[in-house]
ZAZA-600577 format. One record per atom (N, C-alpha, C): z negated, y negated, x. Coordinates in pm, whole numbers. Layout:
// ZAZA-600577
((Z Y X))
...
END
This chain:
// ZAZA-600577
((16292 -22489 14185))
((16419 -22447 14291))
((16477 -22297 14166))
((16570 -22273 14105))
((16600 -22175 14002))
((16631 -22057 14078))
((16562 -21953 14047))
((16597 -21832 14152))
((16663 -21742 14093))
((16752 -21797 13967))
((16895 -21738 13958))
((16993 -21733 14062))
((17046 -21598 14066))
((17185 -21632 14140))
((17296 -21649 14097))
((17421 -21728 14109))
((17528 -21772 14061))
((17621 -21632 14098))
((17693 -21599 13953))
((17758 -21457 14023))
((17850 -21466 14103))
((17929 -21423 14177))
((18039 -21467 14244))
((18169 -21459 14196))
((18254 -21530 14218))
((18385 -21561 14148))
((18451 -21476 14138))
((18489 -21417 14027))
((18602 -21306 13990))
((18691 -21313 14035))
((18741 -21197 14090))
((18848 -21158 14159))
((18988 -21150 14065))
((19114 -21209 14154))
((19226 -21179 14022))
((19246 -21054 14054))
((19305 -20994 13927))
((19339 -20854 13945))
((19463 -20868 13953))
((19528 -20754 13999))
((19650 -20737 14034))
((19676 -20555 14045))
((19759 -20531 13934))
((19792 -20412 13863))
((19906 -20342 13991))
((19904 -20256 13999))
((19989 -20150 14070))
((20027 -20006 14046))
((20176 -19984 14009))
((20221 -19934 13982))
((20273 -19872 14099))
((20277 -19743 14176))
((20322 -19677 14305))
((20441 -19638 14253))
((20510 -19670 14346))
((20665 -19597 14336))
((20650 -19470 14281))
((20738 -19428 14165))
((20784 -19293 14158))
((20904 -19300 14086))
((20956 -19207 14039))
((21118 -19208 14042))
((21144 -19301 13922))
((21254 -19360 13872))
((21316 -19453 13817))
((21211 -19432 13657))
((21225 -19317 13647))
((21240 -19245 13492))
((21089 -19229 13436))
((21031 -19243 13542))
((20887 -19276 13518))
((20793 -19410 13525))
((20838 -19497 13637))
((20794 -19586 13653))
((20792 -19705 13534))
((20908 -19750 13471))
((20952 -19803 13357))
((20892 -19769 13261))
((20849 -19657 13184))
((20744 -19618 13105))
((20616 -19671 13151))
((20581 -19699 13241))
((20414 -19675 13299))
((20379 -19869 13300))
((20518 -19909 13347))
((20521 -20048 13312))
((20491 -20147 13190))
((20624 -20049 13108))
((20596 -20109 12955))
((20477 -20101 12913))
((20442 -19966 12919))
((20268 -19956 12827))
((20166 -20099 12932))
((20163 -20085 13018))
((20055 -20177 13120))
((20102 -20276 13033))
((20260 -20349 13033))
((20260 -20491 12977))
((20186 -20493 12817))
((20273 -20397 12760))
((20219 -20420 12598))
((20097 -20406 12561))
((19983 -20342 12638))
((19867 -20336 12608))
((19777 -20439 12682))
((19817 -20504 12762))
((19758 -20624 12851))
((19840 -20737 12785))
((19911 -20792 12759))
((20006 -20930 12730))
((20097 -20914 12669))
((20065 -20858 12536))
((20199 -20822 12463))
((20129 -20983 12351))
((20047 -20982 12375))
((20042 -21161 12280))
((20015 -21263 12378))
((20069 -21242 12471))
((20082 -21367 12574))
((20198 -21479 12500))
((20293 -21402 12476))
((20431 -21490 12422))
((20406 -21490 12247))
((20399 -21579 12226))
((20414 -21580 12057))
((20526 -21592 11988))
((20546 -21606 11879))
((20703 -21623 11784))
((20756 -21727 11773))
((20872 -21756 11814))
((20936 -21903 11861))
((20922 -21981 11992))
((20838 -21886 12049))
((20787 -21958 12170))
((20943 -21969 12291))
((20984 -22019 12340))
((21092 -22061 12442))
((21000 -21976 12602))
((21052 -21842 12579))
((21013 -21791 12706))
((21148 -21801 12856))
((21099 -21862 12968))
((21193 -21879 13061))
((21166 -21717 13143))
((21259 -21635 13199))
((21226 -21544 13230))
((21330 -21564 13350))
((21253 -21605 13458))
((21258 -21634 13600))
((21313 -21524 13686))
((21399 -21549 13752))
((21430 -21403 13832))
((21587 -21464 13938))
((21620 -21394 14051))
((21745 -21417 14126))
((21832 -21324 14105))
((21986 -21358 14045))
((22048 -21262 14009))
((22152 -21177 14151))
((22079 -21210 14268))
((22158 -21191 14376))
((22289 -21247 14419))
((22333 -21288 14541))
((22425 -21352 14589))
((22524 -21256 14590))
((22665 -21318 14625))
((22788 -21206 14569))
((22765 -21115 14713))
((22800 -20980 14669))
((22825 -20826 14778))
((22685 -20794 14766))
((22577 -20869 14713))
((22418 -20819 14731))
((22415 -20740 14608))
((22336 -20576 14644))
((22338 -20491 14563))
((22167 -20445 14532))
((22080 -20532 14612))
((21947 -20466 14578))
((21878 -20549 14557))
((21910 -20607 14463))
((21880 -20721 14376))
((21778 -20668 14250))
((21718 -20726 14195))
((21646 -20685 14044))
((21759 -20619 13963))
((21737 -20465 13904))
((21812 -20449 13837))
((21825 -20472 13670))
((21923 -20488 13614))
((21956 -20531 13513))
((21883 -20454 13376))
((21870 -20328 13418))
((21841 -20254 13315))
((21657 -20241 13295))
((21642 -20268 13464))
((21518 -20305 13421))
((21453 -20398 13370))
((21529 -20543 13372))
((21474 -20683 13272))
((21512 -20571 13146))
((21619 -20555 13111))
((21597 -20485 12981))
((21501 -20435 12931))
((21464 -20333 12995))
((21345 -20247 12987))
((21164 -20363 12936))
((21179 -20453 13022))
((21046 -20529 13020))
((21075 -20621 12862))
((21191 -20659 12858))
((21157 -20794 12738))
((21176 -20695 12619))
((21222 -20552 12619))
((21190 -20454 12484))
((21044 -20439 12461))
((20963 -20499 12573))
((20837 -20479 12540))
((20806 -20572 12402))
((20865 -20672 12381))
((20814 -20781 12311))
((20921 -20802 12197))
((21022 -20674 12138))
((21122 -20674 12083))
((21104 -20691 11930))
((20966 -20677 11907))
((20963 -20677 11782))
((20884 -20820 11717))
((20912 -20920 11832))
((20834 -21066 11840))
((20947 -21139 11787))
((20932 -21281 11792))
((21077 -21363 11765))
((21060 -21465 11896))
((21009 -21346 11996))
((21011 -21466 12142))
((21163 -21511 12180))
((21174 -21633 12204))
((21327 -21676 12252))
((21336 -21647 12378))
((21345 -21531 12448))
((21398 -21511 12604))
((21480 -21578 12630))
((21498 -21623 12757))
((21634 -21687 12824))
((21593 -21647 12964))
((21736 -21556 13075))
((21749 -21553 13175))
((21754 -21647 13254))
((21723 -21703 13342))
((21723 -21814 13382))
((21726 -21832 13590))
((21780 -21896 13622))
((21783 -21963 13790))
((21845 -22086 13823))
((21848 -22121 13899))
((21899 -22273 13966))
((21996 -22243 14061))
((22083 -22322 14068))
((22197 -22330 14128))
((22122 -22386 14314))
((22229 -22345 14410))
((22188 -22334 14551))
((22187 -22449 14631))
((22169 -22496 14716))
((22177 -22588 14800))
((22333 -22581 14896))
((22275 -22441 14939))
((22437 -22422 15044))
((22525 -22378 14925))
((22640 -22421 15006))
((22790 -22341 14932))
((22838 -22246 14929))
((22828 -22153 14823))
((22849 -22031 14778))
((22901 -21997 14640))
((22859 -21868 14595))
((22896 -21873 14478))
((22805 -21862 14386))
((22682 -21940 14391))
((22598 -21957 14298))
((22551 -22114 14332))
((22652 -22198 14365))
((22621 -22373 14420))
((22686 -22406 14284))
((22714 -22386 14171))
((22725 -22469 14030))
((22690 -22358 13948))
((22653 -22436 13833))
((22596 -22313 13691))
((22772 -22269 13633))
((22887 -22303 13644))
((23014 -22227 13650))
((23040 -22043 13755))
((23031 -22121 13834))
((23041 -22008 13916))
((22949 -21890 13908))
((22805 -21972 13906))
((22663 -21857 13937))
((22663 -21764 13785))
((22732 -21830 13681))
((22715 -21764 13561))
((22813 -21688 13576))
((22921 -21685 13662))
((23061 -21560 13671))
((22998 -21490 13771))
((22866 -21508 13866))
((22843 -21394 13946))
((22778 -21316 13877))
((22663 -21379 13775))
((22550 -21308 13708))
((22636 -21196 13635))
((22760 -21258 13535))
((22865 -21158 13464))
((22864 -21041 13524))
((22904 -21050 13685))
((22965 -20934 13734))
((22863 -20813 13774))
((22728 -20887 13796))
((22620 -20830 13818))
((22570 -20769 13723))
((22611 -20804 13627))
((22579 -20679 13481))
((22449 -20736 13405))
((22410 -20873 13444))
((22272 -20919 13342))
((22355 -20970 13178))
((22481 -20999 13183))
((22472 -20993 13059))
((22522 -20939 12927))
((22463 -20764 12981))
((22447 -20699 12899))
((22317 -20684 12863))
((22223 -20747 12906))
((22058 -20721 12838))
((22084 -20751 12690))
((22140 -20883 12660))
((22115 -20926 12513))
((22058 -21017 12497))
((21991 -21130 12611))
((21966 -21219 12578))
((22039 -21373 12655))
((22005 -21498 12581))
((22083 -21620 12704))
((22073 -21639 12839))
((22146 -21680 12912))
((22161 -21678 13027))
((22170 -21850 13049))
((22096 -21880 13087))
((22097 -22056 13103))
((22041 -22071 13234))
((22111 -22149 13315))
((22130 -22250 13436))
((22018 -22350 13414))
((21899 -22359 13467))
((21775 -22435 13434))
((21747 -22572 13469))
((21870 -22590 13616))
((21893 -22728 13658))
((22063 -22821 13628))
((22083 -22712 13518))
((22232 -22797 13416))
((22351 -22739 13566))
((22458 -22839 13533))
((22606 -22801 13550))
((22585 -22813 13728))
((22529 -22920 13772))
((22536 -22923 13912))
((22421 -22934 13990))
((22342 -22877 13915))
((22178 -22862 14006))
((22105 -22967 14005))
((22117 -23084 13894))
((22052 -23253 13904))
((22000 -23267 13792))
((21995 -23162 13720))
((21913 -23176 13592))
((21762 -23102 13583))
((21696 -23230 13621))
((21507 -23177 13673))
((21412 -23317 13618))
((21284 -23255 13612))
((21211 -23371 13558))
((21086 -23381 13678))
((21034 -23498 13704))
((20957 -23531 13789))
((20798 -23496 13744))
((20718 -23376 13795))
((20635 -23332 13757))
((20511 -23383 13857))
((20406 -23415 13861))
((20286 -23441 13912))
((20216 -23345 13952))
((20178 -23394 14090))
((20091 -23261 14130))
((19978 -23315 14264))
((19916 -23286 14292))
((19829 -23336 14381))
((19803 -23279 14515))
((19958 -23268 14604))
((19964 -23195 14686))
((19942 -23291 14824))
((19964 -23209 14956))
((19976 -23261 15064))
((20103 -23348 15109))
((20214 -23281 15050))
((20344 -23331 15067))
((20381 -23391 14994))
((20347 -23355 14870))
((20391 -23442 14732))
((20308 -23511 14601))
((20344 -23597 14561))
((20237 -23636 14411))
((20373 -23604 14304))
((20436 -23591 14316))
((20581 -23552 14251))
((20656 -23440 14259))
((20705 -23322 14246))
((20803 -23287 14258))
((20890 -23241 14151))
((20995 -23228 14180))
((21154 -23221 14072))
((21174 -23088 14012))
((21126 -23063 13920))
((21173 -22923 13867))
((21260 -22907 13776))
((21341 -22814 13755))
((21433 -22786 13674))
((21408 -22828 13550))
((21488 -22881 13417))
((21467 -22913 13303))
((21445 -22797 13213))
((21494 -22676 13258))
((21543 -22563 13146))
((21360 -22500 13175))
((21339 -22502 13302))
((21166 -22472 13351))
((21093 -22560 13287))
((21062 -22672 13275))
((20990 -22785 13235))
((20975 -22734 13050))
((21078 -22727 13020))
((21101 -22747 12865))
((21057 -22611 12811))
((21064 -22497 12877))
((21007 -22362 12861))
((20868 -22365 12798))
((20788 -22311 12715))
((20696 -22257 12660))
((20601 -22193 12725))
((20648 -22101 12827))
((20614 -21997 12894))
((20705 -21971 12975))
((20630 -21858 13099))
((20725 -21785 13183))
((20688 -21652 13219))
((20811 -21592 13216))
((20787 -21428 13243))
((20890 -21366 13426))
((20807 -21412 13529))
((20848 -21414 13650))
((20887 -21316 13732))
((21006 -21252 13729))
((21043 -21125 13829))
((21085 -21155 13982))
((21023 -21062 14024))
((21032 -21120 14198))
((21062 -20970 14276))
((21132 -20995 14315))
((21203 -20895 14435))
((21146 -20922 14581))
((21041 -20853 14653))
((20981 -20895 14731))
((21132 -20869 14855))
((21120 -20927 14927))
((21213 -20932 15068))
((21161 -21010 15156))
((21249 -20956 15322))
((21199 -21035 15398))
((21269 -21198 15404))
((21241 -21296 15515))
((21314 -21401 15480))
((21320 -21486 15613))
((21384 -21517 15611))
((21449 -21598 15767))
((21378 -21668 15836))
((21318 -21819 15722))
((21259 -21932 15677))
((21154 -21894 15699))
((21070 -21826 15584))
((20987 -21784 15550))
((20869 -21679 15571))
((20920 -21592 15645))
((20902 -21418 15701))
((20894 -21326 15582))
((20839 -21328 15473))
((20868 -21254 15333))
((20913 -21393 15229))
((21000 -21352 15130))
((21030 -21413 15006))
((20943 -21324 14922))
((20850 -21382 14820))
((20805 -21301 14707))
((20763 -21415 14589))
((20687 -21414 14527))
((20635 -21482 14401))
((20620 -21647 14458))
((20560 -21669 14540))
((20553 -21790 14514))
((20705 -21877 14565))
((20755 -21792 14663))
((20918 -21864 14670))
((20985 -21854 14577))
((21015 -21793 14512))
((21086 -21751 14388))
((21063 -21887 14272))
((20880 -21904 14253))
((20892 -22017 14173))
((20913 -22155 14233))
((20877 -22191 14363))
((20880 -22304 14442))
((21043 -22321 14485))
((21122 -22232 14563))
((21243 -22264 14585))
((21314 -22279 14465))
((21307 -22157 14365))
((21361 -22059 14278))
((21375 -22213 14113))
((21275 -22307 14108))
((21256 -22356 14022))
((21262 -22500 14016))
((21355 -22548 14141))
((21337 -22673 14236))
((21492 -22700 14168))
((21503 -22838 14136))
((21659 -22881 14175))
((21715 -22913 14288))
((21846 -22914 14322))
((21884 -22936 14398))
((21813 -23034 14524))
((21764 -23156 14449))
((21687 -23277 14515))
((21559 -23252 14622))
((21526 -23114 14487))
((21365 -23022 14552))
((21408 -22952 14667))
((21517 -22887 14660))
((21587 -22776 14749))
((21600 -22818 14918))
((21637 -22967 14893))
((21679 -23025 15047))
((21565 -23094 15065))
((21456 -23165 14987))
((21326 -23203 15081))
((21269 -23073 15145))
((21264 -22971 15072))
((21185 -22873 15121))
((21272 -22802 15233))
((21421 -22801 15268))
((21461 -22772 15390))
((21481 -22844 15488))
((21470 -22990 15487))
((21533 -23089 15554))
((21452 -23213 15522))
((21434 -23325 15660))
((21343 -23413 15671))
((21434 -23540 15656))
((21597 -23484 15684))
((21690 -23639 15705))
((21798 -23587 15590))
((21858 -23736 15576))
((21954 -23723 15488))
((22059 -23615 15525))
((22169 -23557 15450))
((22275 -23452 15480))
((22372 -23540 15534))
((22424 -23436 15637))
((22513 -23454 15758))
((22677 -23497 15705))
((22744 -23520 15745))
((22916 -23511 15780))
((22978 -23475 15838))
((23042 -23346 15822))
((23105 -23290 15909))
((23280 -23348 15942))
((23262 -23403 16055))
((23384 -23510 16024))
((23499 -23431 16033))
((23541 -23297 16122))
((23690 -23259 16114))
((23714 -23188 15971))
((23617 -23154 15896))
((23651 -23162 15748))
((23647 -23233 15635))
((23598 -23338 15649))
((23621 -23456 15576))
((23750 -23527 15547))
((23776 -23551 15418))
((23965 -23626 15419))
((23923 -23708 15348))
((23852 -23785 15374))
((23785 -23910 15312))
((23822 -24000 15143))
((23817 -23863 15076))
((23846 -23855 14938))
((23804 -23976 14887))
((23635 -23965 14898))
((23575 -24073 14897))
((23451 -24026 14716))
((23521 -23911 14696))
((23436 -23851 14573))
((23266 -23846 14558))
((23244 -23840 14742))
((23064 -23841 14731))
((23076 -23991 14722))
((23089 -24053 14759))
((23058 -24229 14720))
((23076 -24224 14579))
((23152 -24208 14507))
((23142 -24239 14389))
((22996 -24137 14290))
((22986 -24059 14316))
((22882 -24004 14288))
((22707 -24027 14320))
((22723 -24068 14439))
((22607 -24151 14464))
((22512 -24291 14398))
((22403 -24226 14339))
((22390 -24304 14272))
((22280 -24423 14376))
((22298 -24441 14458))
((22201 -24537 14511))
((22307 -24604 14614))
((22423 -24570 14650))
((22534 -24670 14732))
((22489 -24635 14853))
((22451 -24503 14908))
((22416 -24501 15063))
((22557 -24399 15133))
((22650 -24403 15044))
((22793 -24357 15162))
((22909 -24489 15110))
((22941 -24496 15268))
((23055 -24560 15242))
((23179 -24480 15344))
((23305 -24486 15315))
((23403 -24405 15301))
((23509 -24511 15400))
((23539 -24447 15550))
((23643 -24547 15601))
((23696 -24423 15644))
((23722 -24431 15749))
((23820 -24288 15832))
((23737 -24133 15768))
((23625 -24179 15746))
((23534 -24024 15702))
((23439 -24102 15621))
((23355 -24034 15547))
((23222 -24082 15478))
((23106 -24077 15577))
((23052 -24186 15554))
((22952 -24226 15635))
((22834 -24256 15560))
((22719 -24177 15587))
((22557 -24124 15468))
((22488 -24306 15537))
((22401 -24332 15492))
((22313 -24450 15548))
((22183 -24386 15505))
((22145 -24316 15610))
((21985 -24224 15614))
((21855 -24314 15521))
((21877 -24497 15534))
((21798 -24561 15491))
((21826 -24551 15352))
((21916 -24542 15297))
((21957 -24573 15135))
((21936 -24446 15053))
((21917 -24372 15171))
((21975 -24199 15088))
((21858 -24188 14998))
((21858 -24154 14883))
((21752 -24073 14807))
((21719 -23947 14824))
((21779 -23856 14851))
((21779 -23725 14896))
((21788 -23636 14779))
((21935 -23661 14689))
((21935 -23609 14575))
((22078 -23505 14588))
((22084 -23498 14713))
((22206 -23366 14758))
((22331 -23363 14670))
((22338 -23452 14540))
((22461 -23456 14481))
((22605 -23489 14557))
((22603 -23545 14679))
((22726 -23534 14784))
((22742 -23373 14821))
((22654 -23308 14828))
((22642 -23160 14888))
((22748 -23115 14803))
((22676 -23152 14702))
((22757 -23035 14561))
((22912 -23069 14539))
((22926 -23202 14532))
((23046 -23232 14492))
((23169 -23257 14540))
((23132 -23247 14702))
((23233 -23236 14796))
((23341 -23120 14798))
((23471 -23130 14776))
((23553 -23031 14778))
((23629 -22974 14873))
((23563 -23031 15036))
((23575 -22957 15117))
((23501 -22927 15169))
((23337 -22894 15152))
((23242 -22884 15206))
((23201 -22925 15319))
((23250 -23122 15302))
((23238 -23136 15478))
((23073 -23198 15491))
((23000 -23167 15337))
((22867 -23267 15391))
((22764 -23148 15335))
((22691 -23149 15488))
((22581 -23022 15481))
((22452 -23071 15498))
((22357 -22994 15497))
((22208 -23002 15492))
((22186 -22982 15642))
((22069 -23082 15682))
((22042 -23070 15797))
((21894 -22981 15779))
((21901 -22862 15836))
((21825 -22740 15786))
((21712 -22766 15939))
((21647 -22883 15928))
((21564 -22890 16052))
((21417 -22927 16003))
((21389 -22844 15929))
((21234 -22857 15847))
((21155 -22758 15956))
((21035 -22709 15981))
((20956 -22641 16058))
((20922 -22529 15905))
((20915 -22414 15963))
((20877 -22294 15905))
((20772 -22310 15823))
((20686 -22381 15851))
((20517 -22402 15797))
((20520 -22510 15739))
((20589 -22605 15796))
((20593 -22763 15654))
((20670 -22690 15562))
((20810 -22604 15546))
((20854 -22554 15493))
((20784 -22491 15382))
((20680 -22406 15413))
((20628 -22303 15323))
((20522 -22410 15295))
((20478 -22483 15308))
((20364 -22556 15225))
((20405 -22637 15124))
((20565 -22710 15143))
((20647 -22738 15043))
((20683 -22654 14942))
((20717 -22534 14988))
((20762 -22455 14871))
((20623 -22410 14793))
((20509 -22410 14790))
((20403 -22378 14745))
((20339 -22516 14668))
((20370 -22602 14675))
((20336 -22713 14604))
((20458 -22723 14492))
((20573 -22714 14476))
((20648 -22675 14424))
((20654 -22568 14323))
((20608 -22445 14365))
((20561 -22374 14275))
((20457 -22429 14202))
((20356 -22490 14219))
((20253 -22535 14161))
((20308 -22607 14062))
((20377 -22730 14069))
((20458 -22809 13963))
((20509 -22708 13861))
((20622 -22585 13900))
((20671 -22529 13858))
((20618 -22484 13686))
((20478 -22410 13762))
((20410 -22360 13655))
((20312 -22442 13565))
((20314 -22550 13606))
((20176 -22662 13537))
((20221 -22648 13381))
((20074 -22594 13335))
((20073 -22622 13186))
((20144 -22519 13099))
((20124 -22413 13138))
((20201 -22322 13069))
((20188 -22165 13128))
((20143 -22066 13006))
((20107 -21958 13026))
((20188 -21866 13132))
((20197 -21782 13225))
((20282 -21687 13296))
((20219 -21584 13321))
((20329 -21512 13327))
((20292 -21311 13354))
((20394 -21291 13500))
((20326 -21256 13567))
((20449 -21214 13687))
((20424 -21042 13728))
((20588 -21000 13733))
((20605 -20870 13774))
((20687 -20914 13919))
((20628 -20858 14014))
((20687 -20817 14132))
((20734 -20700 14220))
((20895 -20679 14212))
((20922 -20529 14267))
((20899 -20477 14431))
((20819 -20439 14463))
((20846 -20370 14605))
((20922 -20255 14608))
((21053 -20255 14563))
((21156 -20187 14586))
((21263 -20222 14652))
((21380 -20158 14723))
((21479 -20187 14789))
((21406 -20308 14847))
((21343 -20308 14956))
((21311 -20443 15056))
((21393 -20448 15162))
((21463 -20565 15156))
((21590 -20583 15271))
((21521 -20682 15399))
((21582 -20717 15479))
((21545 -20732 15620))
((21565 -20933 15580))
((21677 -20952 15479))
((21673 -21081 15433))
((21685 -21091 15307))
((21714 -21240 15248))
((21625 -21238 15113))
((21769 -21204 15018))
((21777 -21241 14883))
((21862 -21193 14794))
((22010 -21272 14797))
((21975 -21363 14893))
((22078 -21474 14927))
((22200 -21432 15018))
((22164 -21288 15065))
((22263 -21263 15166))
((22243 -21090 15154))
((22376 -21034 15150))
((22410 -20887 15161))
((22288 -20874 15281))
((22202 -20728 15299))
((22108 -20717 15414))
((22059 -20599 15329))
((22033 -20521 15512))
((22002 -20345 15520))
((21885 -20375 15454))
((21852 -20287 15390))
((21748 -20190 15338))
((21637 -20191 15431))
((21493 -20190 15441))
((21444 -20165 15511))
((21398 -19987 15491))
((21403 -19897 15550))
((21361 -19780 15464))
((21217 -19741 15468))
((21136 -19660 15381))
((21011 -19627 15354))
((20929 -19727 15365))
((20968 -19827 15258))
((20913 -19962 15218))
((20854 -19960 15103))
((20956 -19887 14972))
((20912 -19853 14866))
((20797 -19839 14799))
((20730 -19963 14746))
((20597 -19947 14733))
((20556 -19935 14569))
((20638 -20005 14479))
((20672 -19989 14346))
((20611 -20096 14285))
((20580 -20126 14185))
((20582 -20276 14061))
((20415 -20329 14132))
((20404 -20446 14090))
((20269 -20513 14078))
((20299 -20585 13951))
((20185 -20628 13882))
((20174 -20710 13810))
((20070 -20816 13766))
((20092 -20929 13751))
((19931 -21000 13741))
((19971 -21129 13723))
((19867 -21232 13693))
((19881 -21356 13587))
((19824 -21478 13733))
((19815 -21403 13851))
((19800 -21478 13963))
((19861 -21463 14064))
((19973 -21556 14078))
((20093 -21555 14187))
((20027 -21545 14352))
((19916 -21594 14338))
((19903 -21609 14465))
((19801 -21443 14546))
((19759 -21448 14439))
((19703 -21252 14473))
((19774 -21229 14485))
((19912 -21169 14386))
((20046 -21094 14412))
((20051 -21073 14501))
((20119 -21235 14590))
((20192 -21227 14709))
((20070 -21175 14829))
((19983 -21227 14805))
((19905 -21104 14914))
((19880 -20979 14925))
((19861 -20955 14767))
((19875 -20764 14792))
((20036 -20762 14795))
((20146 -20780 14782))
((20265 -20719 14821))
((20244 -20757 14983))
((20197 -20876 15081))
((20189 -20845 15192))
((20135 -20709 15232))
((19970 -20716 15197))
((19935 -20593 15257))
((19950 -20455 15217))
((20069 -20447 15086))
((20091 -20335 15057))
((20222 -20260 15160))
((20269 -20326 15183))
((20431 -20311 15277))
((20348 -20307 15415))
((20247 -20348 15428))
((20175 -20378 15575))
((20247 -20439 15632))
((20279 -20535 15623))
((20381 -20681 15675))
((20357 -20704 15789))
((20232 -20681 15866))
((20197 -20674 16023))
((20286 -20513 16080))
((20290 -20415 16028))
((20326 -20319 16096))
((20481 -20265 16069))
((20533 -20344 15985))
((20692 -20296 15921))
((20760 -20424 15923))
((20737 -20516 15907))
((20791 -20678 15921))
((20787 -20745 16029))
((20666 -20775 16070))
((20668 -20893 16150))
((20740 -20854 16280))
((20779 -20812 16319))
((20911 -20766 16439))
((21015 -20841 16404))
((21078 -20849 16253))
((21211 -20896 16263))
((21208 -21034 16289))
((21059 -21136 16248))
((21034 -21277 16320))
((20904 -21304 16331))
((20865 -21250 16440))
((20761 -21271 16507))
((20683 -21369 16530))
((20781 -21518 16517))
((20763 -21625 16566))
((20690 -21727 16400))
((20709 -21626 16305))
((20680 -21700 16184))
((20545 -21646 16132))
((20455 -21729 16065))
((20296 -21689 15988))
((20369 -21697 15864))
((20404 -21574 15782))
((20429 -21576 15650))
((20324 -21633 15523))
((20200 -21593 15603))
((20095 -21634 15484))
((20056 -21783 15502))
((20118 -21880 15536))
((20116 -22006 15546))
((20115 -22069 15389))
((20240 -21980 15337))
((20246 -22039 15186))
((20183 -21970 15116))
((20099 -21865 15120))
((20003 -21806 15062))
((19834 -21885 15075))
((19830 -21918 15199))
((19684 -21998 15212))
((19759 -22148 15139))
((19800 -22214 15146))
((19843 -22339 15107))
((19862 -22342 14927))
((19907 -22234 14925))
((19895 -22217 14751))
((19769 -22232 14706))
((19702 -22158 14748))
((19536 -22092 14693))
((19478 -22244 14754))
((19494 -22295 14837))
((19454 -22500 14867))
((19458 -22531 14776))
((19584 -22567 14711))
((19582 -22642 14602))
((19600 -22596 14468))
((19530 -22474 14425))
((19449 -22439 14349))
((19572 -22337 14271))
((19691 -22299 14332))
((19823 -22224 14218))
((19748 -22051 14208))
((19642 -22012 14282))
((19627 -21910 14257))
((19511 -21882 14385))
((19475 -21711 14357))
((19314 -21678 14481))
((19383 -21609 14542))
((19372 -21557 14700))
((19388 -21487 14773))
((19341 -21386 14796))
((19192 -21420 14675))
((19080 -21257 14677))
((19106 -21194 14570))
((19131 -21104 14563))
((19189 -20981 14467))
((19110 -20843 14449))
((19146 -20786 14324))
((19088 -20651 14329))
((19239 -20569 14256))
((19251 -20497 14320))
((19415 -20390 14310))
((19330 -20298 14233))
((19459 -20256 14105))
((19401 -20133 14038))
((19523 -20061 14049))
((19551 -19984 14055))
((19638 -19906 14079))
((19608 -19767 13989))
((19767 -19766 13918))
((19746 -19676 13823))
((19797 -19530 13823))
((19766 -19423 13767))
((19770 -19303 13841))
((19929 -19252 13778))
((19955 -19147 13796))
((20059 -19041 13708))
((20029 -19041 13592))
((20137 -19040 13495))
((20134 -19054 13344))
((20106 -18974 13278))
((20137 -18824 13361))
((20123 -18682 13348))
((19990 -18650 13361))
((19891 -18742 13492))
((19752 -18724 13470))
((19648 -18739 13473))
((19688 -18912 13349))
((19576 -19008 13317))
((19628 -19028 13222))
((19559 -19190 13157))
((19594 -19265 13058))
((19718 -19306 13063))
((19747 -19326 13198))
((19867 -19375 13263))
((19954 -19267 13300))
END
């Protein structure tokens, strides 16, 4: 028997820039990125910059000028950056690419100087099945624009969340990189439902149903046995009469999100930046109150699981945010992501000092 002891597995590194006024944390962040990840993206690479652009009325989302400054790190390389996100399952200002692009322009992201592409297409149905080895899925339907990119830069705003307790990097990947089909699967175990008093029996949903699951008499009728879960009917109904059955449990939804996140990043280099700034009670899909006193700065890592674990601990979730949704265990998503190989919960936090007092 060998007396040589195996070295313990190396912890994932998470860099932390504590919050200082904006004029100082942006230069710190840019220097960190240039010194450690300048060569992550190659000349000619298509790099998907994944972020949430904010819903109508939201002001606490990631700021356009932050994104512009981050991308300037690679300004002297011929990297083909494009900003991207996917459309929503619910009805609102982000339910199709045209509406979402108009909102993105309203929020000022067109001033950054790189293209903006809605990754799952005009109506949220352009995706590719990616094979994974998950508890719930053997394949996940990931937006085409994500799949066809060479690499990713994932920018995340840490927030509270009504279904998962908090929304951070894993959710940004899992929910944010899926098609509408994937979003329906993560939120529901049933076919969509018809709100009878809104249905005008126009037949548009039936014409868009690719599996013949919808018939129309006095109103639309969805055959749950035939329904493939594509959610096209939700998107095309002009009356908003077809709705999601939001019946999936928080625990299972979190695990499904983690499995979609695994498929979203499969086979490509990814860098993650998470902003623990302007943290709100709800996610950026809703205008929401900021939780005062929780600005903790910015985190950077190549491990999304370590990043979410570090975020949870830095904001002291149990003391500051648990009371918002005491019935939800928000670490289910983190633990499941680690179990399926997305990353590690074991991390080393490297905190960078004031630029005036140290090398940073």
